[in-house]
N, C-alpha and C positions, 0 to 999 in steps of 0.2 A: 576417732581414736584407733590406734593401730595395734593389731595383735602382736607385732614383733617387738613393740616397746612395752613390755609387761612391767607392772608396778612392783616395786620392792615394798612388801607389806610387812609391817612389824607387829601388828596386832594379831593375837591368837584368833580372834573372831574372824578377822580378814582372811587368815590362812584357811579357815574352815570354809569360807565362801569363795575360794580361789577360782571357782568356775565363772565368777563374775569379775572380769578383769578390766581395769581402767588403763588406757594407754598412757595417760599422764599419771606419774607416780604420786601416791598419796602417803607421804611420809609423816611421821609424828612431828618432826621438825622440818619446816619447809625451806629453811635456809641452809645452803651448802658452802657459804663463804664466797669471797671474791675470786673470780676466774680470770686468769691472765694467759696470754699467748705471746710468744716472742715473734714480733712482726718484722724484725730486722731481715732484710733481704727479700721480703714478700713484695710481689708486684701485682698490680691490678690494672688490666688493660681493657679498654672498650673495644670489642671486636666489630660491633655494628650498632647502628642507632636508627630507629624508624618511628615516625610519627604515626600514632594509631588513630587519633582524633584530636580536635582542638583541645589542648590542655593535657594530653597524655602521650608519653613517649616510651617506647620499649628500647632499653639498652641491654645489649648482650655483653657480658664480661668474661674474661679469663683471669682466674686467680692462680698465680704461680707461687708456690711456697715449698718448704722443705720439711719432711717428716722422717724422723729416724735416719737422717743423713741421706735421704732419697728425695730427689726433686719430683714434685707431683703438680698436677694442675686440676683446676675445678672450673667447670662451665657454670655460669650463673646468669640469671635474668632479672632485670629490675624494670618494673613499670613505674615511671615517675608521673604523678598526677599533680597538676597545678591547682591548688585549692582556691586560688583567687580567680580562676577562669570560670565565668558563668555558664560555659557551654559543656561542662563535664562534671560528673559526680561519681562518688564512690558509694556503693550500697552493698547489702548482703543478699546473696542468692541462696535459695533454700530448696533442697531436694528436688522433687518433681512437682510441678504445678504449685510451687510455693508452700509445700507442706512438709513438715517433719515426718519421720519414719519412712519416707519414700525416697531413699537415697538415690543419688545420680552422680555421674561423672561431672567434673568441672566443665568439660566441653559440652555436655548435655545441658547443664544449667545455663551456661553462657549463651548457647544457641537458643534455648527456650526463651530467655529473658532479653535477648538481643544486646548482650554486653559486648563491648569492644575488646575487653580483656578480663581475665579472672584467675584467681588461684583458689586452692582448697582452704577451708577455714578452720573451725574450732575442733578441739579434741572431742571424742565421743566414746561411749562404752560399746565395744564391739559385740558384746554379748546381749545387749539390750536392744531397744526398738530402733535406734538410730536417730538420736537427737543430740544437739550440742550440749556439752558440759556447762558452758557459760551462758551469758545473757545474749539476747539478739533483738535488735531493732532494725526493721526493714522498712524503707520508705516512710520513716517516721512512726511506724506502728510497733508497739512492743509485742514480740512474739515469744520470748522466753526470758526468764529472770535469772540472776546470778545464783550459784549454789552457795550454801553456807560452808565454804571451804577456804582455807587461807592460801594466799599467794597466787591465785588465778587472776592475771591481769586482763584488762579489756581495752580494746581500741574503739574510739567513738568519734563522731563529728557532730559538733553542736549546731545550733540554729544559725550561727554566724560563720559556719564553715571552718571553725577552728578545730584542729585535731586534739584528741585527748588519749593518753595512755595512763590508766590508773586502776585502782582496786575499787570494785563496787559491791554493794550488798543489797539485800531486799528486805522490805518491811511491809507486811500486809496482814489483813484480818478480814473475816467474814462476819457481817453483822446481821443477826436475825431480826425478825419483826419485833420481838419482845425486848430487843436491846442487847441480848446476849451476844458475845463475840467469841471467836476462836481464831487462833493464829493461822494465817495462810502460808503454807510452806514454799510456794512458788507456782509459777505458771509454765505449763508444758515441760515439766521436768521428769526425767526417768529416775529410778531409784539410785541412791549412792549411800556412802557411809560418812557420817560426820567425823571430823577430826578434832581433837585427838582420841575421843573415846570409842570411835568405831561403831556408833549406833546407826542402825538402818534409818534412812531418811523418811520412809513412809510409815514407820511404826508410830501410831497415834497422830499421823500427819494428815493434813488436808491440803490438796493440791487442785489447781484449776487447769482444765484442758479446753483449749479453744478449737475452732475449725482448722487451725494450722496444724493440729495433731491429726495426721492422716490415717489413723486406724482406730478400731473400736476397742482394742486392748490397751489399757492405760496403766502401764507399769505393774502388771500382775506377775511378779516373780515367785509367788508362792510363799513369801514371808508374811504378808499381811492379807487379810480378807477385806475386799473393798465394799463399801456402801457408796452408791453413786447418786448424784442429784443433778437433774437437768434443769437449767435455768434459761429462760428466754425473756428478753426485754425486762430483766430485773425481777422476774416472778418465777417461783418454783413451779415447774410443770409436772415433774415426775420424780419419784424417789424409788430406788431399787435397794432395799435393805438387804445387806449381805449378798449383793449381786451387782451385776453390771448392766448398764443401759446400752443395748446393742445398736449403737449408731455413732457416727462421728458428730461432734458438737456442731450445732447450726451456726451460721454466720451472725445471727442476731442473739447469740447466747453463748453458754459454755456448760461444761459438765464438771462438777466437783467430785473428786475421789477422796473419800474419808475412810479411815480405819482406826480401830481401837477407840481411844478417847474421843477422837474426831467424829467417829461414827456414833458414839453415844451423844455427842452434842447435836448431831443431826436428828437423832430420834427424839431428843428432849425439846429442841427449839425450832426445828425447821419443818414446815408443813406445806403440802401442795396447795397452791393458790395464794400463798403469802409472799410478800416481797422479801428480797434478801439483797444486801448491799456488799459489794466487794470494795474494800478500801486498801489500796496498795501503792507502793512507789519504789523505784530503783534509786538508791542513794549511794554517795561515795562512802567508802569505809572510814575515811578521815572526816569527822564531823565538822572540821574547820573549813572544808571545801564546800563550795556552793553551787556545784553543777545542778542544772535543772534537766534531769534526764527525760522529763516529759516532752521537752522541746528538741531532743537530739534527732538528727536526721538519720543516723545509722549507729549501730553498735554491734560488735562481734567479740565473743570471748576468745581468749587465747590461753597461754600457759605462763611461763615465767617471763618476767621482764628481763631484757638483755642489755639494753643501752639506756643510759640516763645522763643527760647533759653532755652528750658526745663522748662518753667514756663507758667501758665495760662496767657493769654494776653487779651487785650480789644477785645470785639467782633466788627468786622468791619461791621456787619449787625445786625439789630434788631433780637433777638432770642425769644422774648416772644411768638410770633405766632408759634414757633416750639414746644412750650408747654411742660410743665410737665416732666414726665418721659416717654420716648418712646424708641422704637428700634432706633438704631443709626448706621450710617456708616461714617467712617472717614479715612483719608489718611495722612501719614506723613513720616518723615525720621529721622535718628539718627544724633547725634552731629558730628560724623566723616564722615557723608554723604555716608556711605557704606551700610546702611540697610534701606529699605523702609518697612513701616508698613501699611498693609491693614486691616481695623478693622471693625467688626460689634459687636453690643450688642443687646440682645434680650429683647423684652417686650412680653412675652408669657408664660402662665402657671405660674410656680413658679419663673420664671425669670422676674424681675420687671423693667427692662429698666433703662436708665440713663437720668438724667437731663443734660443740656448742660454743667453746671459747673462740674458735676460728670464725664462727658465724657472727659473734660480737664484733670482731675486728673487721670483717667484711662489711657489716652494716655501717660501721663508723666511716670506713673508707669511701662508701658511696654517698655519704651525707646524712645518715640518720643521727638525729639528736636524742630521740627517745623512741624506743621500740620494743616489741615483744615477740615471742615465739608462737607460731601457729603450728598446727599438726603437720608433721613431716614424714620422713621415711617413705613407705610405699604409697602414702596418700598424696605426696607432693606432686602437684600438677599446675602448670601455667598454660593458659590459652590466650591467644590474641588474634585480632582480626587484621590480616595483612592489608596494607594500604591499597585501596581500590577494590578490595574484596567485600562481599556481603556477609560472610560467615567466618567465625573464628576457627583456628586450628591449634593443635597441641604444639607448644613451643619447646618445652623441655623434654628430656628423656627420662621416663619413669624408672624407678628401681627395678620393678618386676617385669617391665615390658608391656604392661597393661595399664589401662586407666581405671583406677579403683573408684567405686561408687562411694561418695562421702555425704555427710549430712548437710553441709552448707559451704559457702565460699564467699570471697570478696570479689565483687564485680565492679568494673568501670563502665560508665554509661555516658553516651553523648546526649546533650540537651540542645544541641545546635539546630537551627532551622536549616532548610535546604539552601545551599548557596550556589554561586556560579562555579562552573568547571575550572579547576585550578591546574590539574595535571592528568596525564594519560599514560596508560601502559598498552602498547600495541601487542596483540596476540597473533602470532604467525605460525604457520607450519614450520617444522624444522628443516624442510627442504621442499622446493618446488621444481617442476619440470617445464621445459620450454613449451609454450602453448597451453599450459594447464590453467584453468580458471579457478582461482582461489578466493573464497569469501573471507576477507580479513575482518577482525573485530578488535575492540579495545575495551579496557576497563578504565574508569575515570574516578577521580575524587574531587570534591568541591573545596571551596576556600576554607572549610572547617575540617578538611581531611576525612570527610565521610564519603562512602561510595555513592556514585551517581548512577541512576538507572539509565544505562546507555541506550536502551531502546527508545528513550524519550528525548535524546539529544542527538544532533547530527554532527558528523565530522567531515572535513575536507581531506581527501587523500591525494598523495602525489608520489611519484617515483623519479629518482635522479637518473641522469645519463641515458635517457631513452631506453631503459632496461625493460620497459613494458608499458602497458596502458591500464588505466582505471576506468571502470564504469560504476559509479557510486563507490562501494567498498569492495568490488570484485576486481582483483588484480590478475592480469594475464601477462606472464613473462614473455618477452620477445627474444631473448638471447641468454646464453649461459653466463654465469659469473655471479657477482654479489649485487643484489638489488637493494638499494637504500630507500625504504618507503617511509613516508611521513604522514601523520594524521594530526589535524588541528581542530580543536573544538573549544569555544569560549576562549579563556586565557591559557588553556593547556595545549601543549603540543608534545609529540613523541616521535622518535624515529627508531627504526629497527632494520638490521641487515638480514636479508633472506638469501640463502644459498640457492641459486638456480642451477640445477645440474644438467649439463649436456654430456656429450660423449667424453670430453676431456676431464670432467669432474667425477666420472664413475670409476669405481674399482671392480664392480661386479654387477651382473644381471642374472636372475634366476627365474625359471618358470616353476611355480609351485604345483607340481602334478605327480609327486612321488607315489601317491597311493592310488592313482587312477588305473582303471582297467576298462577298456572301451567295449561298448555294445552298440551295434548298428541302430541308428535312429535316435540315439540318446544325445543329450547335451551335457557338457561339463564345464565348470568354471575353471579357468586356467590363469590365475593371477600371476603377474610378473613383478618381482620384487627387485629393486635397485639398491645398491650400497655405494655410497660416495667415498671418495678418498678420505674425507673427514670423518668417516665412520658412521654416518647417518643412514638409516635404513627405512624404506617405506615402499608401498606398492605404487607402481607407475599407473596413472589413470589409463584404463583400457583403450580410450580413444586415441592415445598417443603411440600405441604399439602397432607396428607393421608385422603381419603374420605371413608365414609360409607353411603349408601343410604338405608333407610328403608321405608316401606309402599307403594312403587311403584317400577316398573322396570325402572331403569335409571342408569346413570353413570356420574361421573364428571371427565373431562379431561381438563388440562390446565385452570382450573378455570371456565369451562363452564359445567353446568348441562344440560344433554340431557334426556328428558322424553321419554322413549320408550313405556311404557304402564302403565296406572293407574288402570286398572282392577277393577273398582268400588271403588277405594280408595278415601277418602275425603281429604287426606293430605299426604305429604312426610316429613320424618325426615332426616335431613342431619347432620352427625357428621363429624367434621373436626378436624384433629389432627396434631400438629406440635411438634416434639421432645418430644412426650409423654404428651403434654398439649392439652386438648380436649375442644371442645365446641359443642353446638347443636342448631339447629333451626328447627322449624316446618313451612312448607310452604303449605298453603291450595291449593286445586284444584280450578281453576278459574271457575266462573259462567258467561257464556256468555248471554247477553241480546241484542236481535235485536233492533236496533234503526231506521233503514231505509231499506225498501225494496219496491218493486212496487206491492206487493200483498196485504198487509194489513197495512203497516206502512210508506206510502209515505208522503213526504213533498214537498212543492212547489220547483221545480227545473228549473232553467233557464241556459242559456249559456252566457258567457262573454269572452272577449279576450283582449290581449295586445300584440303588439300595434294594432291600429285600422285596419291595413291592413290584420291582421289575421282573418280568419273566423272559426266559430264553431257552432255546433247545438247539442241539446240533444233530444233523442227520447225514448219512451217506447217500448221495444221489448219483444217478447215472445220466449222462447226456445222451442225445440221440445216437451218437457214435459208439456208445458203450463205455465212454470214459467216465470214471468215477471221480466225484469231487465232494467237498464238504459244504453243507448248507448250514448257515447260522441264522436261525429265526429269532426275532426279538419283539417284545411288546413293551414300549415305554409309556403306556397310557397312565399307569398308576405311579405313585411316588412323587417326591418333590426334589427340586434342585437338579444338579447334573446326574445323568443316568448312564449306566454302563451295561453292555452285554458282551460276555467273553466266550470265546472258544479256547479253553485252556488245554495246553499241550503238556506231555510228559517231559518235565525238565531234567530228567535223568539222561536224556539223549544229547550228547555233546555235538556241537557243530565243528566240523573238521577245520583245523588250521586257523588262519586269520583272514577271513573274507573281507573284501572292500565294500561289497554291496549285498543287500538282501532284496530279492525279487519275489513276487507272487502274482498269480493271475486271479483277478477278482471280477465276479459277475455283479455289476453294479445294480442298485435299485433306485437310483435317482432320489434318494431320501434326503440328501444334503447333510447327513450325519458325518461324523469325523471317524476316520479309520486309522487305527494305530496298532502297534505290536509292543509287547513287553519282552525285553531281552535281559537276561540275568548274566552278568559277567563273572569272571573268576574270583573277584573280590566280594561277590554277593550283592553288588549294587544293581538295582533295576533301572534300565534305560527305557524311556518311552519314545519309541521310534515312529515318526509320522510317515504314513503312506499316502493319505489323501485328506486334506483339511476339509474337503466337502465331497461326498460321494454324489457327483452330479452327472453320472452317466448310467446308461443301461447296457447290458451285454458284457461280454468278457473283455478285460483290459489288463495288460501287463503293467504292474506298478513296480517302482524301484525306490529304495531308500539307501542313501550314502551312509554307511556305518562309520566311516572315518571321522565324521563330525561329532561322534559321541564319546570318543576317547575311552574305549572299552578295554578292560583287562581280559585278554584271551586265555583259555578258551571260553566260549559263550554258550548259552542255552536259550532256546525259545520258550518263553513262559506262556504267552497267549497272543492271539490276534483278537482285536475287540473293536466294537462300535461305541462311540460316545455321542449322546444326545445332550448338548449343553443347555443349561437353564435359560440363558439369554437367547431369545429367538426360537424357543421350542415350538411355538405355534407355526413356524415357517418350515418345519422339518417333519418328515414322516415319523409317526410314533410306532406303527406296526408295519414290519416289512421283513425282508430276508436278503442275504447276500450269499454268493457262492465263492469258495476259496479253493484254489488248486495250485499245484506245482510251486510250492515254496522252495526257492532255490537260493544259493549263495554264489557270488561271483568272485573269482580269484584272479590275480594278475598272472597272465600267461608268460612264457619265457621270452626274453628279448632275443631276436635273431642273432646267431653267431656269425662272426666275420670270417672271411677267408683266411686260410693259414698258409698263404703263399710265402715263398722265400726268395730274397734277392741278394746277390753277392756283387759288391762293387769294390773297386780299388781306387785309392786316391791318385789323381792325376792320370787315370786311364779311362778310356771311353768304353772298354770292353766290360760287359756286364752279363750275368746269368739270371734268368727268372725261372725258378723251379727246375734248374739245371740246363735250361735252354739258353744258348749264347745269343746276345744282342749287342748293338752298338749305340752308345749315347752320343748326342751332338755336343754335350759339354760334360767333361769328366768331373767327378767330385774334387773339391779343392779344400785346402786348410787355410783359414784366415784367422789370425790372432788365436791360435790353438783351438779353433772351432771348425769342424768339418761342415762344409756347405754342400748340399746335394740338389740335383734338379728335381723340384717338387712334383711337377706334373707326372713325369715318368714313374717316379717311385710310388706316388699315391695311386695311380692307375694300376700299377702292378700289385699293390697290396689291397686292392678292393675298395678304394675310396674314390672321391670325386674332387675335382679342383675347379674353382670359379675365379674368373678374373674381372675386376672392375676397373676399366681404363680411366674413368674420371677420378677415382680415388687412388689409383695405382695400388689396388688392394688384391691380395690373393686369399681366397677362402678354401680351406681344406675340410672336407666332411668325410668321416669314416665311422659308420655305425652311429652310435649315440654321442660322438665326439666331433667338435668343430673348432677350427683355429682360424682366426683372421690375422693376416700379416700385411703390413704396409711396406712398400719398397723404401729402403734407406731409413727406416724407422725401427729402432729396437723394441718399441712398445708393441705388444700384440695381445690379442684376446683369445684365451683358451677356455672353451666350454663356459663362456660368460664371465671369466675372471681375467682381469688385467694382469699381465706379467711382463717382464723385461728380459730380452735375450742379450747375451754378451756381444753378439754380432748381429747387425741388422740384415734383413733379406736384401738381396741385390740382384741385378740383371747382368748376365754374362751371355753374350752371343744370342740375345733376344730370348734367353731362357731365365726363368726365375729360380734363383738359388737361395735356399733357406737353411738355417742352422739345424743340423741333424738332432742335436741333443734336446732342444726344446720340443721338437716334434715327437721324438721317441718317448719322452717322458710323459707326454700328454695325449698321444693317440694310441697308446697300448702296443707300440711296436717293441719287439724284443731285438736288442742290438748286441751283436758280438763283434769285438774289435781285435784284430791281430796286428800288434805293433810292428812286428818284423816285416810282414808283407804289406802292411797298411791296407789290409782288406777289411771290408765292412760287410757283415751279414745281417740282413733285416728279415724279421718274420712278423 
């Protein structure tokens, strides 16, 4: 029951108890007259349909209507269940582990009970324990009884799988050994108020609570004083006079809660060790009807009836408090009693919900002959298991954006045996690269539309047009384009198109190394990310990349850059190439700044431990050379579980700037313990930075941690350096030892080398040129082609401090200047600039054996400053 649908309460006593609110309104008169809605012009469209299991189909609808002269639409979902199909059933899902008072989302209940679909169920008192207002039968077992309240309809399925929507009541009594009887108010019911007099249900009442009631508190709202009786196997085991029995009822018994006159009955007629008989039954309110509720397969309580004989009917409960247009949940069946309809409608985003009158019309349009309202609003949730999947997912959009925990729900379950494979869905990457080995997989469903365990069935794979090869399910593309792959298993087959990206399919290539700062002897991951013309992005497998390292001595293998020697360099240039598509990045050498040592940059350092049985201490020591360092001594002998020994540092000392790495020298003890540091960022979040998963060395060693992996908010502070002795495998690690710590430093990106600031002056159609004021002569003068100035690329690039490369096989020119690179192909306007594909207005061309390229595209992308004098047609480049 939902807090937002508060009851309209007429009774004075109810108003005094307004802290206890029922989401379903409890009016003195339950009838509000016939509801009608003008359906003229309304349209209902099926937007999709999917089989969930044999006998159950999910249909998604769009309802278009007009409100206040404004066109609106509503998204709705209907699960149709074939009640004649022996392989499917409808049942009730309950809370957590099939217990009341332990609310759970519909998705949680469906996942726990392996339902293929489900919606939220009955109304409930949001201020009470969390149990349904109405009756409930799950898997043929009575779990809750109807309340003594008018107008609450119930949906049930009898032993012949016939659906029922009707009013039910409860009749019961407890019979003591001496033959005395007392009325039984209900089973697993929370407190409520009778209508129309407003009397509290538990005053003088006796109620039964079974193991389905998942807590020891049984409707103790302070109005009545309980006396409780524990019954097992029909015998009274314990009586708590004016008290509670502090346990959940056992599976082989129940607990009676009595108060007032009912408690007096217990005192007079019920004794420990004596038998007691519970005589009760769920009955139709109309005595002329002969339902045998004892044989019902399921039953769930609802609210007002909405549809009867295919027409809107009088509301059996007040609905004004259910308010306006909201999300809705409903349940009904067809005229031939062969189909059940489980319904939700959304109030979220562009979907504008339904009024109660509109809900009636919607139900009729989808086929409901008789149906009722379930809890709606913020409780409305529908889940379903997509075809071929093993778990359900949320289907609708909830009002609040969250999935509310509710007391119960209606679930759809498959009873089918395992069958042959009927259909497949191939799962493929969004893009592959030439020569990449990709393990493809599939999901499958059987002849009953239930998921198949694909690890237990084989599939035959094939690819069309010699686009690649298969070895089992591993596909290796041989060329660029669209590869159509097919999988066949049993009676099922499926095909999928995979984009295989080569140079012509790429729009961009980028080396992800923006945060790197190089240190000699270290290795760094340098992933290369490709973007296709179709907008797909993913990392190129490292083995497919060709690398070139400039500026330092180093190499890249399997996506890792190893710096061998920097020899005075201030930066490295990396060029990555895939299938002839190139990109470049410049990585500066790192600048190390000492933050902590014991010679001139010490900060307050103390020791700390967890748990308290661990001991630790810190000391300032001196090496043989007189260098001071910190020694952390620890003793992990005592205590249990994981153990920690800390060297805590003064967190008031800020770390300068935004370092990329943290380094420190550590004198290892070969203890195999774990070495970490605590870093506090500017938001107060503590980051646990790994330096060595296992201290497996002796002597001094420089350790480094990549801080960019932790997404810290700068500035940062160092809280501690510490050793961890994990519980698992403690017998394999040293318990008593010590390590040395020195030269804690941070590494920053150094400056990228500046390029030359040479100046060139050229004139269109003239070979005379000046470089830094010095006159020179060109073999080919600049020319204008289609309003674009073409210049001799090699001369100009050399003069401005760049390099030019020529690939005769591809007729390609590559221009490199600093951290920028351009690839151009003769007579092709497509070119690659810093790893991004672009198109020039005029293609590069050859004149007098010299490559002439468009000035505009180069100046825009190589950082050249261009000055143009239209009168003299002079060009100045810097």
